[in-house]
C-alpha positions as CSV (number, residue, x, y, z in Angstrom):
1,X,0.0,0.1,0.0
2,X,1.2,3.5,-1.0
3,X,1.5,5.5,2.3
4,X,2.3,8.8,0.4
5,X,4.8,11.3,1.3
6,X,3.0,12.8,4.5
7,X,4.4,16.3,5.2
8,X,5.9,16.6,1.7
9,X,2.4,16.1,0.2
10,X,1.1,18.8,2.5
11,X,3.8,21.3,1.5
12,X,3.5,20.7,-2.3
13,X,-0.4,21.0,-1.9
14,X,0.1,24.3,-0.2
15,X,2.6,25.5,-2.7
16,X,0.4,24.4,-5.5
17,X,-2.5,26.3,-4.1
18,X,-0.5,29.6,-3.7
19,X,1.1,29.1,-7.2
20,X,-2.4,29.5,-8.8
21,X,-2.5,32.9,-7.2
22,X,0.8,34.0,-8.8
23,X,1.0,31.9,-12.0
24,X,-0.3,34.8,-14.0
25,X,2.9,36.9,-13.1
26,X,5.3,37.5,-15.9
27,X,6.9,34.2,-16.8
28,X,10.3,35.4,-15.7
29,X,8.9,36.5,-12.2
30,X,7.0,33.3,-11.9
31,X,10.1,31.2,-12.5
32,X,12.2,33.3,-10.2
33,X,9.6,32.6,-7.6
34,X,9.6,28.9,-8.3
35,X,13.4,28.7,-8.2
36,X,13.6,30.3,-4.8
37,X,10.8,28.0,-3.6
38,X,12.7,25.0,-4.7
39,X,15.9,26.4,-3.0
40,X,14.0,26.8,0.3
41,X,12.4,23.4,0.0
42,X,15.9,21.9,-0.1
43,X,17.2,24.1,2.8
44,X,14.4,23.3,5.1
45,X,14.3,19.6,4.3
46,X,18.1,19.4,5.1
47,X,17.5,21.4,8.2
48,X,15.0,18.8,9.2
49,X,17.4,15.9,8.6
50,X,19.9,17.6,10.8
51,X,17.5,18.3,13.6
52,X,16.3,14.7,13.7
53,X,18.0,12.7,16.5
54,X,17.6,9.5,14.7
55,X,19.6,6.7,15.9
56,X,19.1,3.8,13.3
57,X,19.3,0.4,14.9
58,X,21.2,-1.1,12.0
59,X,22.4,-0.3,8.4
60,X,19.2,-1.6,6.8
61,X,17.1,1.0,8.9
62,X,19.5,3.7,7.8
63,X,19.0,2.6,4.0
64,X,15.3,2.8,4.5
65,X,15.5,6.3,5.9
66,X,17.8,7.3,3.2
67,X,15.7,5.8,0.5
68,X,12.6,7.8,1.8
69,X,14.6,11.1,1.9
70,X,15.6,10.4,-1.8
71,X,12.1,9.5,-2.8
72,X,10.6,12.7,-1.3
73,X,13.4,14.7,-2.8
74,X,12.5,13.3,-6.3
75,X,8.7,13.9,-5.7
76,X,9.5,17.5,-4.9
77,X,11.6,17.9,-8.0
78,X,8.8,16.5,-10.2
79,X,6.5,19.0,-8.4
80,X,8.8,21.8,-9.2
81,X,9.1,20.8,-12.7
82,X,5.2,20.7,-12.8
83,X,5.2,24.4,-11.6
84,X,7.6,25.3,-14.1
85,X,5.4,24.0,-16.9
86,X,2.7,26.2,-16.0
87,X,4.2,29.1,-17.8
88,X,3.9,29.5,-21.5
89,X,7.3,30.7,-22.1
90,X,9.6,27.7,-21.5
91,X,12.4,29.0,-23.6
92,X,14.9,31.3,-21.9
93,X,14.0,29.9,-18.5
94,X,16.8,30.3,-16.1
95,X,17.3,26.8,-14.7
96,X,19.6,26.0,-12.0
97,X,22.9,24.2,-13.2
98,X,22.3,21.9,-10.3
99,X,18.9,21.2,-8.7
100,X,18.7,22.3,-5.1
101,X,17.1,19.2,-4.2
102,X,20.1,17.4,-5.6
103,X,21.7,18.5,-2.2
104,X,18.9,16.5,-0.4
105,X,19.5,13.5,-2.5
106,X,23.2,13.7,-1.9
107,X,22.7,13.8,1.8
108,X,20.7,10.6,1.5
109,X,23.6,9.1,-0.5
110,X,25.9,9.9,2.3
111,X,23.7,8.3,4.7
112,X,23.4,5.0,2.9
113,X,26.7,4.8,1.0
114,X,28.8,1.8,1.4
115,X,32.1,2.4,3.2
116,X,34.1,2.1,0.0
117,X,31.8,4.6,-1.9
118,X,31.6,7.1,0.9
119,X,34.7,8.9,-0.2
120,X,33.2,9.5,-3.7
121,X,29.9,10.8,-2.3
122,X,31.8,13.3,-0.1
123,X,33.8,14.5,-3.0
124,X,30.8,14.9,-5.1
125,X,28.8,16.9,-2.5
126,X,31.8,19.1,-1.6
127,X,32.4,19.8,-5.3
128,X,28.9,20.7,-6.2
129,X,27.8,22.8,-3.1
130,X,30.6,25.2,-2.2
131,X,29.1,26.1,1.2
132,X,28.9,22.7,2.8
133,X,31.1,22.6,5.8
134,X,32.8,19.8,7.7
135,X,30.2,20.5,10.4
136,X,27.4,19.6,7.9
137,X,29.2,16.4,6.8
138,X,30.2,15.4,10.4
139,X,26.4,15.7,11.3
140,X,25.7,13.3,8.4
141,X,28.6,10.8,9.2
142,X,27.5,10.7,12.9
143,X,23.9,9.8,11.8
144,X,25.6,6.8,10.0
145,X,27.0,5.7,13.2
146,X,29.6,3.4,11.6
147,X,32.8,5.4,11.7
148,X,35.4,5.6,14.5
149,X,36.9,8.9,15.4
150,X,39.9,8.5,13.1
151,X,37.9,7.4,10.2
152,X,35.6,10.5,10.7
153,X,38.7,12.7,10.7
154,X,39.9,11.1,7.4
155,X,36.5,11.6,5.8
156,X,36.4,15.3,7.0
157,X,39.8,15.9,5.6
158,X,38.6,14.6,2.2
159,X,36.0,17.2,2.2
160,X,38.3,19.9,3.1
161,X,40.6,18.9,0.3
162,X,37.9,18.9,-2.2
163,X,36.6,22.3,-1.0
164,X,40.2,23.7,-1.3
165,X,40.4,22.5,-4.9
166,X,37.0,23.8,-5.6
167,X,37.6,27.4,-4.2
168,X,40.9,27.7,-6.0
169,X,39.4,26.7,-9.4
170,X,36.0,28.2,-9.5
171,X,34.4,31.6,-9.2
172,X,31.0,32.1,-8.0
173,X,28.4,30.6,-10.2
174,X,24.9,32.0,-9.9
175,X,23.4,29.0,-11.6
176,X,24.4,26.8,-8.6
177,X,22.1,27.4,-5.6
178,X,23.5,28.3,-2.4
179,X,22.1,25.7,0.1
180,X,24.3,25.0,2.9
181,X,25.3,28.6,3.7
182,X,21.8,28.9,5.0
183,X,22.0,25.8,7.2
184,X,23.3,26.0,10.8
185,X,24.5,22.9,12.3
186,X,24.0,22.4,16.1
187,X,27.2,21.4,18.0
188,X,25.1,20.1,20.9
189,X,26.4,22.8,23.2
190,X,23.3,24.4,24.7
191,X,21.5,23.3,21.4
192,X,23.5,25.9,19.3
């Protein structure tokens, strides 16, 4: 039985309802609004992942959680594409180079990745999203619960190396959404 997407269904229904009110804006303004909505969906979803105090009992439970995150991100991506299609002028639409919801999917991949593929997943997210920090990655790795402190440091150094390469070789690209800069990670000290 299909259990739906719960809160994601509620969010998409609300956005769809409001989008009917603004769909008659000029196409450029409507698409700009949809792009910002997609970016905010990704930011708020990742914040929710980080705020969860999930302690999966085993790897299979973590895979189920990651699969659900990925499915919900795909569902939201399809919804955003549906919104974009409501405008008559599909040419000259400023699309993201990387969908903001890809950041959500990449977080899910880090959660469920096998140990031998984890390094590639970390390099990928660090290369695509320039504002991701080691604090963001550490939070995801802690949720996995399968790495010792030395392994954790090794993985975090991979992210730092990738970010170093990225910052040296690339200027700011406005077609890549800023996601992680707007996500604060609690260190656990007084909940901050």
